N, C-alpha and C positions, 0 to 999 in steps of 0.2 A: 399506504402501508405504514403501520405504526413504527416508531423509532426503535422500540425494543425488538420487534420482529426483524427489522433491517439489521440491527447490530448482531443479533444472534445468528442470522443467516450469513453475515459477513465473516464473523469469527470462525464459524464452523467450515465455511467454504474456503476461507483463506488457509486454514490448516491443511485441508485436502490439497489445495493448489500448491502449497510449499512442501508437502510431504512431511509434515511434523506430526507428533503424537496428537491425539484428539484433545481439544481444549478441556481444561478442568474448571468447573464452576467454583467460584470463590464468593465470599460475602459481598465483595465490591464489584464483582462481574466475572471475568474469566482470566485464566492464565494459560499461555501457550509456551511450551518449551521448544524454542527455535533451534538452539544448539550451534549458532554461528559465533565466531570470535567477537564481532562487534554488535551482535544481536543475540544474546544468550537466551533470553526469554522476554516475553511481553505480558503485561497486565492490561486488560481492556476494561475501562470504567464507563459503562453505558449511562449511569446516573451519578456523575461526580459532584462532589462538594468540597469545600476547602478542608474540612476535617478528614475526609477519607483520603484525599490526595496527600496531605501532609503526613498522615499516619503511614501511608504506604511508602512515601519517600524516605521517611525515617527508618523503616524496617528493611528496605531493600538497599544494600550497599554494594552489590557486585557491579563492577564496570561492565558496560555493554547491555545492561538491563534497560528495557523500554517500558514506558506507560503510553497507552493510547487512550486519550481522554476526550469524551464527546462534549467538548466545550470550546469556546473561542480561545485563541492563543494568548490574547492579552489578559484574559481571566485566569488561565492556567498559570501564566508567568507569576502572578501574585500568590499562587498557592504553593509552588514548589519550594523546596529547601535547598541550601547550598550543596553543590555537587551535582545538581541536575540542571539541564538546560533545554530550552525549546529551540529546535533547529529553525532555520529561516523560513522554509517553505511550508505554509499551512496545508491542511488536508480538508477535504470536503466529502461527506457521505452523499452518495447519489443512488438513484434507482430508476428503473424503467420497466415497462411491460415488454415482454419478449414475443416476437412474432417471426415466423420463418419467412424470409424473403430472399430473392435472388441477389447475392452480393455482386457488386461490380468487379470486373476483372482488374488486376493490377495494370499499371501503365506499361506501354510497350517496352520490352526488354527485361522486365521484372518477372519473376516466377514465384508462385505461391505453393507452399508445402503445408499439409495439414496431417494431423495424426492424434491418436488418443493413447494415453498410457496411464495406468493407475487411476483411472477415472477423471483424468484431466485432458481436455481437448486443447491442442496447441496449433497456432498458426505462425508460420514464418514466411516472410517475403524476402527473396534473395535478389540482390542487384545483378546487373549484367556482368560484373566482374567476379561474381560468386560470393561477395561479402553479404553479411546479414544487414538488411535495410530496415526491417520493421518486424515486430513480433507481438504476440499476446497469447493469453490462455484463459480458459474458463473451467470452473469446477462446479458442475451441477450437483446439488444436494437436495433432491426432492423437487419442490415447487419453486425453489430459488436457485440461482446460479451466480457465483462470484466471478467477476472479471478481474484479471490480475496481470501484472507485469506487461502492461501495454506500453510499447515504446517504439518510436521512430528515430532512427539514428541520424546524427549530423551528416549533412550532405544529401539527405533523401527526404527532407521535410518539405511541406507545402506541395506535395505531389499526389495527395489523396490516399497515401498508403495507410494512414491511421484509420480513415473511414472504411477502407477495404477490410482491414483487420477486424474492426468493431462489428461491421455488418456480417462478416463470416462467423464470428463468435456468437452473435445474436441468434443467427439461424441454428447454429449447433446447440445452443442452450434450449431453444424452443423445441427442436427435434428430440432432445433428451427428456422432455416433459416438464421443463421449468417454465413458469409463466412470468417470473419477475427476475430482473437482473439487478445486482448490487455491486457497488465498487467504492473504493476510496480514491478520490481524484486529487492530483496536484493542481496548482494554479493554472499551469499550462494545459493540463489535460482537461480541466473543467470546461474550457471553451469548446474543445472538440466534442465532448460528451453532450453539452447543452445543444450544440448544433444538430446532434443526432436524436434529440428528443428526451434526453435524460433529465430527471428532476432533482433539484437540490433538496436534501433532507436536513442537513445541519453540519456544523463544524466538527472536525476530528483533528485534535492536536497531539503530536508526538512529543514525548519527553524522554531524554536519554540520560543515563547515569554515566558520568565521565570518571576516568581513573583519578584516584587521589594523588596529587603531585608529591613526588618524593621530597623529603625534608632536606634542605641544604645545610651542610655542616656550618656551625657558627664560625664566622670570620673568613669563609671561603668566598672568592669573588663571584659575582653573578655572571652568567654566560651572556655574551652579546646577543641581541635580538636576532632571530632567524630572518632571512630574506623572505619577502612575501612571495607566495607561489603564484605563478602566472595562470595555472589551471589546477583543478582538483577533481 
């Protein structure tokens, strides 16, 4: 599958999965209005270069804006302008052929819930105590389906729950008529997807616009440094 096809499928399916307005085609790629406080909108650049990234960074000044750039993080870091930063965890575009197969049952004591709403098929695995242990969803859009928000929660990892979620979503996508699955993986997720036969397509780097620091009045003392957070 060509990179342009994978990117187009991912952008359009991601918008369906997250319930946002349809993507808008721009000269550099796509824009999606997400509407969240820390994720106001995102621009996706399928064929980035230094000029296009720098131009967009200079034009977009709203805090919480994101760029999704199909290039390696070390390359993107040299292109962005002050006020933008590359988060620590890189992304990876991946794809796979979808085939309907029997998904394994969750481990003993866990229960699986599935359902479809607004064109999005969701899977939830509930722990014996009733808490959410794992989840995931898929947005089929024709011959492709975007896998999204795949997560296994702390305390429930290394029990095969991620594999159960992925296999269930794969079958759902195939039964909906899609023949190719597409997703954006984190470093941790890439290992799971690779073990299930997913193929690496290329890097996907996120860049976020931070708020502009408020100016400190001349002569006022600096605040003491904040204590380091134990978790975030």
